[in-house]
C-alpha positions in Angstrom: -7.0 7.9 4.9 -5.8 4.9 2.8 -8.2 3.8 0.1 -9.1 0.2 0.2 -10.0 -2.4 -2.5 -11.0 -6.0 -2.1 -11.4 -8.9 -4.5 -14.1 -11.5 -3.7 -14.8 -14.7 -5.7 -18.0 -16.7 -5.6 -17.2 -20.4 -6.1 -20.5 -21.3 -7.8 -19.9 -24.6 -9.6 -21.0 -25.2 -13.2 -24.3 -26.8 -12.0 -25.4 -23.4 -10.7 -25.1 -21.9 -14.2 -27.0 -24.8 -15.7 -29.8 -24.0 -13.3 -29.8 -20.3 -14.2 -29.8 -20.9 -18.0 -32.1 -23.9 -18.1 -29.5 -26.3 -19.7 -28.3 -29.7 -18.7 -25.3 -30.0 -16.3 -22.3 -31.2 -18.4 -20.9 -34.6 -17.7 -17.2 -35.5 -17.1 -14.5 -33.1 -16.1 -16.6 -30.1 -17.2 -18.9 -30.6 -14.3 -16.1 -29.4 -11.9 -14.6 -26.8 -14.2 -14.9 -23.9 -11.6 -12.8 -25.7 -8.9 -10.5 -27.7 -11.2 -9.9 -25.2 -14.1 -11.0 -21.7 -13.2 -9.8 -21.5 -9.6 -6.2 -22.3 -10.4 -6.2 -19.4 -12.9 -7.5 -17.1 -10.3 -5.0 -18.4 -7.7 -2.0 -17.8 -10.1 -3.2 -14.3 -10.9 -3.7 -13.4 -7.3 -0.2 -14.8 -6.4 1.3 -12.7 -9.2 -0.4 -9.6 -7.8 0.3 -10.6 -4.2 -3.3 -10.1 -3.2 -5.2 -12.0 -0.4 -8.8 -12.3 -1.6 -12.1 -13.5 -0.1 -13.6 -16.7 -1.5 -17.3 -17.5 -0.9 -17.8 -21.3 -0.9 -21.0 -23.4 -1.2 -21.0 -25.9 1.6 -22.5 -28.8 -0.5 -19.5 -28.6 -2.9 -17.2 -29.5 0.0 -18.5 -33.1 0.0 -15.9 -33.6 -2.7 -12.5 -34.3 -1.2 -10.6 -32.4 -3.9 -12.7 -29.2 -3.2 -12.1 -29.5 0.5 -8.3 -29.7 0.0 -8.4 -26.8 -2.4 -10.3 -24.6 0.1 -8.0 -25.6 2.9 -5.1 -24.5 0.7 -6.7 -21.1 0.0 -7.1 -20.5 3.7 -3.5 -21.6 4.5 -2.2 -19.2 1.8 -3.8 -16.3 3.7 -7.1 -15.9 1.7 -10.4 -15.5 3.5 -13.1 -18.1 3.0 -16.7 -16.9 3.4 -20.1 -18.6 3.5 -22.1 -18.7 0.3 -24.8 -20.9 1.9 -24.9 -24.7 2.0 -27.2 -25.5 -0.9 -27.1 -22.3 -3.0 -30.9 -22.2 -3.3 -31.7 -19.1 -5.4 -34.9 -18.7 -3.4 -33.3 -19.1 0.0 -34.5 -15.6 1.1 -38.1 -16.7 0.5 -37.9 -19.8 2.7 -38.9 -20.0 6.4 -36.5 -18.5 8.9 -35.6 -21.9 10.4 -34.7 -23.2 6.9 -32.6 -20.2 6.2 -30.8 -20.5 9.5 -30.2 -24.2 9.0 -28.8 -23.7 5.5 -26.4 -21.0 6.7 -25.2 -23.0 9.7 -24.6 -26.1 7.5 -22.5 -23.9 5.2 -20.4 -22.6 8.0 -20.0 -26.1 9.4 -18.7 -27.5 6.1 -16.2 -24.6 5.7 -15.0 -24.9 9.3 -14.4 -28.7 8.8 -12.4 -28.0 5.6 -10.4 -25.0 6.8 -10.4 -25.2 10.6 -12.0 -21.8 11.0 -15.6 -20.7 10.9 -16.4 -18.0 8.3 -17.2 -14.5 9.5 -18.7 -13.2 6.2 -21.7 -14.2 4.1 -23.0 -13.7 0.5 -26.5 -14.7 -0.4 -27.1 -16.9 -3.5 -27.9 -14.6 -6.5 -27.3 -11.5 -4.3 -30.8 -11.9 -3.0 -30.8 -10.8 0.6 -33.6 -9.5 2.9 -34.2 -8.4 6.5 -35.1 -11.9 7.6 -31.8 -13.3 6.4 -29.8 -10.4 7.9 -31.3 -11.0 11.3 -30.3 -14.6 11.1 -26.7 -13.6 10.2 -26.6 -11.2 13.2 -27.9 -13.9 15.6 -25.3 -16.4 14.2 -22.5 -13.9 14.9 -21.4 -13.0 11.4 -19.2 -9.9 11.2 -20.5 -8.8 7.8 -22.7 -9.5 4.8 -21.8 -8.8 1.2 -24.9 -9.3 -0.9 -26.5 -5.9 -1.5 -26.2 -5.0 -5.3 -27.8 -1.7 -6.1 -27.4 -1.7 -9.9 -30.6 -0.9 -11.8 -28.9 -1.9 -15.0 -28.2 -5.4 -13.6 -31.8 -5.9 -12.5 -33.2 -4.6 -15.8 -31.1 -7.0 -17.7 -31.9 -9.9 -15.4 -35.7 -9.3 -15.7 -35.4 -9.1 -19.5 -33.5 -12.4 -19.7 -36.0 -14.2 -17.4 -38.9 -12.9 -19.5 -37.2 -14.0 -22.7 -36.6 -17.5 -21.3 -40.2 -17.7 -20.0 -41.6 -16.7 -23.4 -39.6 -19.6 -24.9 -40.7 -22.2 -22.4 -37.4 -22.4 -20.6 -37.1 -22.4 -16.8 -34.6 -20.6 -14.7 -34.1 -21.1 -11.0 -32.9 -17.6 -10.7 -35.2 -15.0 -9.0 -35.3 -11.2 -8.7 -35.5 -9.8 -5.2 -37.0 -6.5 -4.1 -36.1 -3.7 -6.6 -35.9 -1.3 -3.6 -32.3 -2.6 -3.2 -31.4 -0.2 -6.0 -31.6 2.7 -3.6 -29.2 1.1 -1.1 -25.9 2.8 -0.3 -23.1 1.9 -2.6 -20.5 2.4 0.2 -20.0 0.1 3.2 -22.7 0.7 5.8 -24.4 -0.8 8.8 -27.9 -2.0 7.8 -31.2 -0.7 9.1 -34.6 -2.0 8.5 -35.4 -2.3 5.7 -31.9 -3.3 4.8 -31.4 -0.8 2.0 -31.3 2.0 4.6 -28.5 2.8 7.0 -28.9 1.7 10.6 -27.0 0.0 13.4 -27.1 -3.6 12.3 -24.6 -5.9 10.7 -21.9 -4.4 8.4 -22.8 -4.5 4.7 -20.1 -4.4 2.1 -22.1 -3.8 -1.2 -21.3 -5.3 -4.6 -19.6 -2.6 -6.8 -21.8 -0.3 -8.9 -20.4 2.6 -10.9 -21.6 6.2 -10.7 -23.7 5.5 -13.8 -25.4 2.5 -12.1 -23.4 -0.1 -14.1 -22.4 -3.3 -12.4 -18.7 -3.5 -11.4 -18.5 -7.3 -11.3 -16.3 -9.9 -13.0 -18.8 -10.8 -15.7 -19.0 -7.2 -16.9 -15.3 -6.6 -16.6 -14.2 -9.7 -18.6 -16.9 -9.2 -21.2 -15.8 -5.6 -21.7 -12.1 -6.6 -22.2 -9.1 -4.7 -20.9 -10.1 -1.3 -22.4 -13.7 -1.6 -21.3 -12.8 -2.8 -17.9 -10.5 0.2 -17.3 -13.4 2.5 -18.4 -15.7 0.8 -15.8 -12.9 1.3 -13.2 -12.9 5.0 -13.8 -16.6 5.0 -12.7 -15.5 3.6 -9.3 -12.4 5.5 -8.5 -12.4 8.1 -5.8 -14.4 6.0 -3.2 -12.8 5.0 0.0 -13.6 1.3 -0.7 -14.0 -0.6 -3.9 -15.0 -4.3 -4.2 -14.2 -6.3 -7.3 -16.7 -9.2 -7.1 -16.0 -12.1 -9.3 -17.2 -15.6 -9.9 -14.8 -18.4 -10.6 -16.8 -19.0 -13.8 -15.8 -15.5 -15.0 -12.4 -16.9 -16.1 -13.8 -20.0 -17.7 -12.6 -20.9 -21.2 -15.4 -22.4 -23.3 -13.0 -24.4 -25.5 -10.5 -25.6 -23.0 -13.0 -26.3 -20.2 -15.7 -28.2 -22.2 -18.3 -25.5 -21.7 -19.4 -24.9 -25.3 -23.1 -25.6 -24.4 -23.1 -22.3 -22.4 -21.8 -20.1 -25.2 -25.2 -19.1 -26.6 -26.3 -17.9 -23.2 -23.0 -16.3 -21.9 -21.4 -13.5 -24.0 -18.4 -13.6 -21.6 -17.5 -17.1 -22.9 -16.7 -15.6 -26.3 -13.4 -14.4 -24.7 -10.8 -16.9 -23.7 -9.3 -17.2 -20.3 -6.1 -15.3 -21.1 -8.0 -12.3 -22.3 -10.2 -12.4 -19.2 -7.3 -12.4 -16.8 -5.7 -9.6 -18.8 -8.9 -7.5 -18.2 -8.8 -8.2 -14.5 -5.1 -7.4 -14.3 -5.8 -4.0 -15.9 -8.3 -3.2 -13.2 -6.0 -4.1 -10.4 -3.1 -2.1 -11.9 -5.3 1.0 -12.4 -6.6 0.8 -8.8 -3.1 0.4 -7.4 -1.8 3.3 -9.5 -4.7 5.4 -8.0 -3.5 4.6 -4.5 -5.7 1.7 -3.4 -4.5 -1.0 -1.0 -6.0 -4.5 -1.4 -7.3 -6.3 1.6 -9.9 -9.0 2.5 -13.5 -8.3 3.1 -13.1 -9.4 6.7 -10.5 -6.6 7.2 -12.7 -4.1 5.3 -15.7 -5.0 7.6 -13.5 -4.5 10.7 -12.4 -1.0 9.5 -16.1 -0.1 8.6 -17.3 -1.2 12.1 -14.5 0.8 13.8 -15.6 3.9 11.8 -19.3 3.3 12.6 -19.4 1.9 16.2 
C-alpha cells in the first residue's frame, strides 16, 4: 500500500496572532503579511516540489479583493481550498449550535464565491473541535474534518503560556479545549461520540503528532531548523498517512515583513524565511525518500472512507 503524505496550510492573517498574543494589530502592509508575503513563499516552494496542498481559508478575509484573487489562483493551480470558519472565533466550539452552523456556512459561501467550488473539508479555529461542531459538519455535507490534535506537549505549552500571560495582565483570545483529545487516534479515523473515539461518523484527518507526543506542525519544524525538523520527521515515519500542518505565518520573516513586534512572543521569528523554507524542504525530501506520495486532504479523506465504509 502506498504511503501518503499531505501538506495543509492555515491562512490565519496577522490579526489572529495579535489576538493570541495580546498585542496590537500592525498597520500598513504588515497587516496583510500572510497573504501578501508568506503565501507567495509557500506557493513557490510547493511549485518547486510539484505538490498540490490544502489551504484552509477564513471567510472574512475574502472581503479583500486581492485575497479572493489569490485563493482563486490556488484553486485553479490544483490546490484544495478548505473552510477555516468565517470569523475564526477561537471560542467557536463554545457557541450555540445555530451560531456554529451559520459561521461555517458563511465560510463555505465566501470560498465558493471566490473559487467556484464549495469546500469539502473543515479545520476549527485553534484546533478546538467538539461533538457539537462535528455533527454540524456532517449535516452540512462535509467529507472530512482535520482539527483533532492529540499532542500533550502542545497543550501543556499552551496552558503554560496562557497562565504566564494572565499573571502579567495580558489577555489572549485563545482557549484550550477538552484535554481528552490527547487520547484520540493519531491516524485517520471515522469519529465516534465522544469524538476522540473511533466510530462511524465523519472522517477525521488528525494533526501530526510524533511517537513521543511532540507536535509535528510548521511552527515546531521551522523553529527546530533543518536538522531538528528531520529528527521530528523520524518520529512520524512508518505511518500510512502523515500530515504536515502549517500556517502561512510559519514562513514569516520578522525583518522583511514588518513583524518585529511579534518577535518577543514567537521564537520561530528568530529564523528568517529562507531558513524556514529550507527546514520544510528537508521534511518533504525525507518523506519522499521514505516512499511517501503527496496528495491533498480531500483525496486522503476519500481513501480513508473507502477503507472504512
